[in-house]
Structures are given as C-alpha cells and as structure tokens.
C-alpha positions in Angstrom: 113.3 85.9 117.0 114.1 88.2 119.8 113.0 91.7 119.9 116.7 93.2 120.0 117.1 91.4 116.5 113.7 93.1 115.4 114.8 96.7 116.3 118.3 96.0 114.8 116.9 94.9 111.5 114.4 97.8 111.5 117.9 100.1 111.8 119.0 98.2 108.7 115.9 98.8 106.8 115.6 102.4 107.6 119.3 102.9 106.6 118.6 101.3 103.3 115.5 103.2 102.8 117.2 106.6 103.5 117.5 108.7 100.3 115.6 106.2 98.2 111.8 106.1 97.0 109.3 103.6 97.2 110.7 99.9 97.4 109.1 96.7 97.5 109.5 94.5 100.6 110.9 91.5 98.8 113.4 93.8 97.1 114.3 95.1 100.2 114.9 91.7 101.6 117.1 90.6 98.9 119.2 93.7 99.2 119.4 93.1 103.0 119.8 89.5 102.7 117.0 89.2 105.3 114.3 86.5 105.0 110.9 88.0 104.0 109.6 87.4 107.4 112.5 89.2 109.2 112.2 92.1 106.7 108.4 92.3 107.5 108.8 92.3 111.2 111.4 95.2 110.8 109.0 97.0 108.5 106.1 96.5 111.2 108.4 98.2 113.9 109.1 101.1 111.7 105.3 101.2 110.8 104.6 101.2 114.6 106.9 104.2 115.2 105.3 106.2 112.3 108.5 106.3 110.3 107.5 104.7 107.1 104.7 105.0 104.5 103.5 101.6 103.2 101.5 101.1 99.9 100.1 97.8 98.5 100.2 97.5 94.7 99.2 94.4 92.9 99.3 92.4 96.1 103.0 93.5 96.6 103.9 95.9 99.6 106.1 98.9 98.9 107.6 101.3 101.8 109.5 104.4 101.8 110.4 106.7 104.7 108.1 109.7 105.8 
C-alpha cells in the first residue's frame, strides 16, 4: 500500500471518529469498508501524529480522538 493511501485512510478514520467516543478497530473497519490491516495502518498514522487515544480491552483495540 502506498503512503498516500494510508494518509487518505487516516483522514477517513479521523472524520469517522470526530464526535464519537471509543470505537473498536474492527467496528471502524466495517463502517469504513476498509480491511482490518488498512484500518490498523491508518490508526497507526494517527497515533504517530498524536491525534488519537488507543486502549486495549479484552484483546480488542479501541480508539477515539484526543
């Protein structure tokens, strides 16, 4: 996957999370119709930019905007 696509998906993730609370990564992937790996890459991009909060509950990653 190209870096530009990861950045574009990060934008989709950010817009989806805007105004929402904690959302699981699998749920986010379903809502955005992205693969789990593409969603995880986008979440990593946002984490690197320090724009999201990440929690693990029972082995599932949850994210929300900071």
